[in-house]
C-alpha positions in Angstrom: 0.0 0.0 0.0 1.3 3.4 -0.9 1.7 6.0 1.9 2.1 9.2 -0.1 0.1 9.9 -3.3 0.9 13.0 -5.3 -1.6 14.3 -7.9 -0.5 16.8 -10.6 -3.5 18.7 -12.1 -6.4 20.8 -11.0 -9.4 19.4 -12.8 -12.2 16.8 -12.5 -9.9 13.7 -12.7 -7.8 15.0 -9.8 -10.8 15.8 -7.5 -12.5 12.5 -8.3 -9.3 10.6 -7.4 -9.0 12.4 -4.1 -12.7 11.8 -3.3 -12.4 8.1 -4.1 -9.1 7.6 -2.2 -10.6 9.1 1.0 -14.0 7.4 0.6 -12.3 4.0 0.2 -10.3 4.5 3.4 -6.9 5.7 2.2 -5.3 7.2 5.3 -1.9 8.2 3.8 -0.7 11.6 2.6 -2.3 13.2 -0.4 -0.7 16.2 -2.2 -2.4 18.1 -4.9 -0.3 20.3 -7.2 -2.1 22.8 -9.4 -0.6 25.2 -11.9 -3.4 27.8 -11.6 -3.9 29.8 -8.4 -7.4 28.5 -7.9 -8.7 25.2 -6.4 -9.9 22.7 -9.1 -12.9 24.1 -11.0 -15.4 23.2 -13.7 -14.3 24.1 -17.2 -17.5 23.7 -19.3 -19.2 26.9 -17.9 -16.1 29.0 -18.9 -17.4 29.3 -22.5 -21.0 29.8 -21.4 -22.3 31.2 -18.1 -19.0 32.3 -16.7 -18.1 34.1 -20.0 -21.5 35.7 -19.9 -21.0 37.0 -16.4 -23.9 34.9 -15.1 -21.9 32.8 -12.8 -19.6 33.8 -9.9 -16.1 32.4 -9.8 -16.7 30.6 -6.5 -19.5 28.6 -8.1 -17.1 27.1 -10.6 -15.2 25.2 -7.9 -15.7 21.4 -8.0 -15.2 21.3 -4.2 -15.0 24.1 -1.6 -11.9 24.8 0.4 -13.2 22.8 3.4 -13.3 19.7 1.3 -9.6 19.6 1.0 -9.1 20.6 4.7 -11.5 17.9 5.9 -9.8 15.3 3.7 -6.3 16.3 4.8 -5.2 17.2 1.3 -2.1 19.3 1.0 -2.7 21.8 -1.8 0.1 23.5 -3.7 -1.6 26.0 -6.0 0.1 28.3 -8.5 2.9 25.8 -8.8 3.9 24.0 -12.0 5.5 20.6 -11.9 8.5 20.8 -14.2 10.3 17.5 -13.8 9.6 13.9 -12.7 12.6 12.1 -11.3 11.4 8.5 -11.6 14.5 7.0 -10.0 14.2 9.2 -6.9 10.4 9.2 -7.0 10.4 13.0 -6.7 8.8 16.0 -8.5 10.6 19.3 -9.0 8.3 22.3 -9.0 8.9 25.7 -10.7 9.9 27.3 -7.5 12.7 24.9 -7.0 11.0 22.8 -4.3 10.6 19.1 -4.6 7.8 16.7 -3.6 8.4 13.0 -2.9 5.9 10.4 -4.0 5.2 6.7 -3.5 2.6 6.9 -6.3 2.0 9.7 -8.8 -1.2 10.5 -10.7 -0.8 12.7 -13.8 -4.1 14.6 -14.4 -2.8 17.6 -16.3 -5.6 17.7 -18.9 -5.2 19.5 -22.2 -4.0 22.8 -23.6 -5.3 24.9 -26.5 -3.8 24.1 -29.9 -2.0 27.3 -31.0 -2.9 29.1 -34.1 0.0 28.6 -36.6 -0.3 32.0 -38.4 1.6 35.3 -38.3 0.1 37.7 -35.9 -1.3 35.1 -33.5 0.6 36.9 -30.7 -1.1 40.2 -31.2 -3.0 41.9 -28.4 -6.7 41.0 -28.4 -6.0 37.4 -29.6 -7.1 34.9 -27.0 -7.5 31.2 -26.4 -10.1 30.0 -23.8 -9.1 27.3 -21.3 -8.8 29.0 -17.9 -10.5 31.5 -15.6 -7.8 34.0 -16.4 -8.5 33.5 -20.2 -12.2 34.2 -19.7 -11.6 37.3 -17.6 -9.3 38.8 -20.3 -11.8 38.1 -23.0 -14.8 39.4 -21.1 -12.9 42.6 -20.1 -12.9 43.6 -23.8 -16.5 42.8 -24.6 -19.1 45.4 -25.4 -22.2 45.5 -27.5 -21.3 46.0 -31.2 -17.7 45.0 -30.9 -16.5 42.7 -33.7 -15.5 39.2 -32.6 -13.9 36.8 -34.9 -13.7 33.2 -33.7 -11.2 30.8 -35.4 -12.7 27.3 -35.2 -16.2 26.0 -35.4 -16.0 23.2 -32.8 -17.7 23.1 -29.4 -15.7 25.9 -27.9 -16.0 28.2 -30.9 -19.7 27.8 -31.2 -20.4 28.1 -27.5 -18.4 31.3 -27.4 -20.3 32.5 -30.5 -23.7 31.9 -28.8 -22.6 33.6 -25.6 -21.2 36.5 -27.6 -24.4 37.0 -29.6 -26.4 37.0 -26.4 -24.1 39.8 -25.2 -24.8 41.6 -28.5 -21.4 41.4 -30.1 -21.0 41.0 -33.9 -19.7 37.5 -34.4 -18.0 35.8 -37.3 -16.8 32.2 -37.1 -14.1 31.0 -39.5 -14.0 27.2 -39.9 -11.3 25.7 -42.1 -13.3 22.5 -42.8 -16.4 22.4 -44.9 -18.8 22.4 -41.9 -18.8 23.1 -38.2 -18.2 20.3 -35.6 -17.1 18.1 -38.5 -15.0 15.9 -36.3 -17.8 14.8 -34.0 -21.2 15.0 -35.8 -22.7 14.1 -39.1 -23.4 16.7 -41.9 -27.1 16.8 -41.0 -26.4 17.9 -37.5 -23.7 20.4 -38.6 -26.3 22.0 -41.0 -28.8 22.2 -38.2 -26.4 24.1 -35.9 -25.2 26.3 -38.7 -28.8 27.3 -39.4 -29.4 28.0 -35.7 -26.4 30.2 -35.4 -27.3 32.1 -38.6 -30.8 32.7 -37.1 -29.1 34.4 -34.2 -27.0 36.6 -36.4 -23.7 34.7 -36.4 -21.8 34.6 -39.7 -20.2 31.2 -40.3 -17.6 31.0 -43.1 -16.6 27.4 -43.9 -13.4 26.4 -45.9 -11.8 29.5 -44.4 -8.2 28.9 -43.5 -6.5 31.7 -41.6 -3.4 33.1 -43.4 -2.5 35.8 -40.9 -3.8 38.2 -38.3 -3.1 41.9 -38.9 -2.9 45.0 -36.6 -3.6 48.6 -37.5 -0.6 50.7 -38.5 1.5 51.6 -35.5 -0.4 49.3 -33.2 0.1 45.8 -31.7 -3.6 45.1 -31.4 -5.4 42.8 -33.8 -7.6 44.6 -36.3 -8.3 42.0 -38.9 -8.1 38.3 -39.8 -6.9 37.4 -43.3 -7.8 34.1 -44.9 -6.1 32.1 -47.7 -8.8 33.1 -50.2 -7.8 36.7 -49.9 -10.7 38.0 -47.8 -10.3 40.0 -44.7 -12.5 40.0 -41.6 -12.4 43.1 -39.4 -11.9 42.2 -35.7 -11.8 44.0 -32.4 -11.0 40.7 -30.8 -10.2 37.2 -31.8 -10.8 33.9 -29.9 -8.9 30.9 -31.2 -10.8 27.6 -30.8 -8.7 25.2 -33.0 -9.0 22.3 -30.6 -6.7 21.1 -27.9 -3.6 19.0 -27.4 -2.8 16.7 -24.5 -0.8 18.4 -21.7 1.6 15.5 -21.7 5.0 17.5 -21.6 5.8 16.4 -18.1 5.3 12.7 -19.0 7.2 13.0 -22.3 10.2 14.6 -20.5 10.1 11.8 -17.9 10.4 9.1 -20.7 6.9 7.7 -20.2 5.3 6.1 -23.2 3.2 8.9 -24.9 1.3 8.9 -28.2 -1.5 11.4 -28.6 -1.4 11.6 -24.8 0.1 9.6 -21.9 -0.4 6.0 -22.8 -2.2 4.1 -20.1 -3.7 0.6 -19.8 -7.4 0.0 -18.8 -6.3 0.3 -15.2 -4.9 3.9 -15.8 -1.3 2.7 -15.4 1.4 4.3 -17.4 4.6 2.6 -18.5 6.0 3.2 -15.0 4.2 1.0 -12.4 4.3 3.9 -9.8 2.7 6.4 -12.1 -0.9 6.5 -13.1 -2.7 9.0 -15.4 -6.3 10.1 -15.9 -8.4 12.5 -17.9 -7.9 14.5 -21.1 -4.1 13.9 -21.1 -4.4 10.2 -21.6 -4.6 7.8 -24.5 -6.5 4.7 -23.1 -7.8 1.5 -24.6 -11.6 1.3 -25.2 -12.7 -2.3 -24.9 -16.1 -1.3 -26.3 -14.7 0.3 -29.5 -11.6 -1.9 -29.8 -9.1 0.9 -30.2 -7.3 3.7 -28.3 -9.1 6.9 -27.5 -8.1 10.3 -26.1 -11.3 11.9 -24.9 -11.9 15.6 -24.0 -14.7 14.9 -21.6 -15.8 15.7 -18.1 -17.4 12.3 -17.8 -14.2 10.4 -18.9 -12.1 12.5 -16.5 -14.5 11.6 -13.6 -14.6 7.9 -14.5 -10.8 7.7 -15.0 -10.0 9.6 -11.8 -12.1 7.2 -9.9 -10.6 4.1 -11.6 -7.1 5.3 -11.1 -7.7 5.8 -7.4 -9.3 2.3 -7.0 -6.3 0.7 -8.7 -3.9 2.8 -6.6 -5.6 1.2 -3.6 -5.1 -2.3 -5.1 -8.8 -2.7 -6.0 -8.5 -4.0 -9.5 -10.9 -2.0 -11.7 -11.1 -1.7 -15.5 -12.0 1.6 -17.1 -14.5 0.7 -19.8 -17.4 3.2 -20.1 -19.4 4.4 -23.1 -18.3 8.0 -23.2 -20.6 11.0 -23.4 -20.2 14.7 -24.1 -22.4 17.8 -24.1 -22.6 21.2 -25.5 -25.0 24.1 -24.6 -25.6 26.7 -27.4 -28.5 29.1 -26.9 -31.4 27.0 -25.6 -30.1 23.8 -27.3 -28.6 21.1 -25.2 -26.6 18.6 -27.4 -25.8 15.3 -25.6 -23.5 13.0 -27.5 -23.5 9.3 -26.3 -20.7 7.1 -27.7 -18.3 7.6 -30.6 -19.8 7.9 -34.0 -16.6 7.7 -36.0 -16.7 5.0 -38.7 -20.6 5.0 -39.0 -22.1 3.7 -42.2 -25.8 4.7 -41.5 -27.5 7.7 -40.0 -31.1 7.6 -38.8 -32.8 10.8 -37.6 -35.5 10.5 -34.9 -37.9 13.4 -35.0 -38.0 16.7 -37.0 -35.1 19.1 -36.6 -37.6 21.9 -37.2 -39.0 21.2 -33.7 -35.6 21.7 -32.2 -36.0 18.4 -30.3 -34.7 15.4 -32.1 -31.9 12.7 -32.2 -29.4 11.4 -34.7 -28.5 7.8 -34.4 -25.2 6.3 -35.9 -24.9 2.7 -36.9 -22.1 0.5 -38.2 -22.9 -2.9 -39.6 -26.3 -2.6 -37.9 -25.0 -1.9 -34.5 -25.9 1.3 -32.7 -22.6 3.0 -31.9 -23.6 6.6 -31.0 -26.6 8.9 -30.5 -26.6 12.7 -30.7 -29.7 14.1 -29.0 -30.8 17.7 -29.1 -33.2 18.7 -26.3 -34.2 15.0 -26.1 -33.3 13.7 -22.7 -35.2 10.4 -22.9 -33.3 9.4 -26.0 -29.9 10.1 -24.5 -30.8 8.1 -21.3 -31.9 5.1 -23.4 -28.9 5.4 -25.7 -26.4 4.7 -22.9 -27.8 1.3 -22.2 -28.4 0.3 -25.8 -24.9 1.3 -27.0 -23.3 -0.5 -24.0 -25.3 -3.6 -24.9 -24.2 -3.4 -28.6 -27.9 -3.2 -29.6 -28.9 -3.7 -33.2 -32.1 -1.7 -33.5 -34.8 -2.0 -36.2 -34.1 1.0 -38.5 -37.8 1.7 -39.1 -38.6 1.7 -35.4 -35.5 3.7 -34.7 -36.7 6.4 -37.1 -40.1 6.6 -35.5 -40.0 9.2 -32.7 -43.3 7.8 -31.3 -41.5 4.5 -30.5 -39.4 5.0 -27.3 -35.7 4.5 -28.2 -35.4 1.7 -25.7 -38.1 -0.2 -27.6 -36.5 0.2 -31.0 -34.5 -3.0 -30.8 
C-alpha cells in the first residue's frame, strides 16, 4: 500500500481521485499540485455562463476549500510541476522545491492548440481554457464589438452563442467544410449552422487563416486574413482550434506517450508507480476496440475514480461508453458514444421542432446517438450502446416509439 500519493493537475480527474481515495479509506498523505492559483474548478461553464458573467467564480469550484481541509489534502496551488525524477520518485516544481511520492497520478488535462499563423501573438487574440483567459476576453467585450472566432468546434460555437447573447457582432471561421465536423454528421452540422445564422452569427466554412493583422503603428489585432484573400475586421479574436494533451511532463520523464500519456485499462502508465487520468491520456476502449483520447468531463470523472481504485489495489477496469455535451443558446446537445466510422445515420424526429436525435450505426450496431433537447433518447442510448444493440431502422426512425423499444 502506498503511503504518499501526489496528484498533478487541477481538474475533474484530480478531484475525483481524491474523493475516491478518501471514501475508500486511504489514510496516507495526499498532495495536490495545481498550476493555476485556484482550487480545481469546472471548465464547461467557462465558455458559457462564466463568460456571460452569469456565474460567480466561487460557483465554478468542484469542491470548496473545506473539502480539502477535511480530507487532509495538502494543496500547492500556483505551482507548476517541471520534472519527474522517476528513480528518486520525486517531482521538481517551478519554485525549485521538490515533492516526494510513493505513487503519482498525472491529471494535467489538455492545452489549447496554438494558431499557426503570423500575428497570432497580437493583443486581443485569446484562447479559452482557464478562468484567467475568460476574464481577459470578457474585459474587452461590449455590444457592437466585432469578434472573430477561429474554429467551429464546441468551444468556438459556444463562445459564438454567448457573444451574440451579449450583442457582439460574431464571425466564425471554420477551415473544414462544416462546423463540428470531427464529431457530428453533416445533417447535425447543417442544423447548428442554421441555428447560429438565425441568431446573427456569420459562419464561413473552408476559411483557413493566413495571418492576423494589426492597424498601422499598433500591436492590437484589427483583422483576420484568410487564404482566399478575404479580410474580416476584428476588435477581438478567440482561437478555438482544438486542444492538445498536456503530456509534456510525461514525455520529458520518458513515459510512453502517443497522442497523450499511454495508459492501460487500469490507468497505469509505462511506469508502475505512475498513473494518469483525464484529457491527457490515451487509453484502450474495450467497447470500441481501439485507443481513445477523450476531452470529456465524464471520462475524467470515471478515469479519476478508476485510477484511485487501482492505486488502492482494487482491480478496476476503465471501460465506459463516453458521453459529451454542448450548450448553445437553448439547445442542449448530448452525444453518447463515438460515431466515427458509422455507415448509416437515422434521424428521430423533426429538426424543425428543435428536439430530435441522430443515431449512428455501423454494420447494424448502434454506436452513438446525438440528442438535441431529447433527454429520454440520451438516457436510453447509454444502455443500448453498451449492450451493442442492433435496432430495427424503421422503429428507430419513428419518434413515437421509445428509443429503448426500437430493438
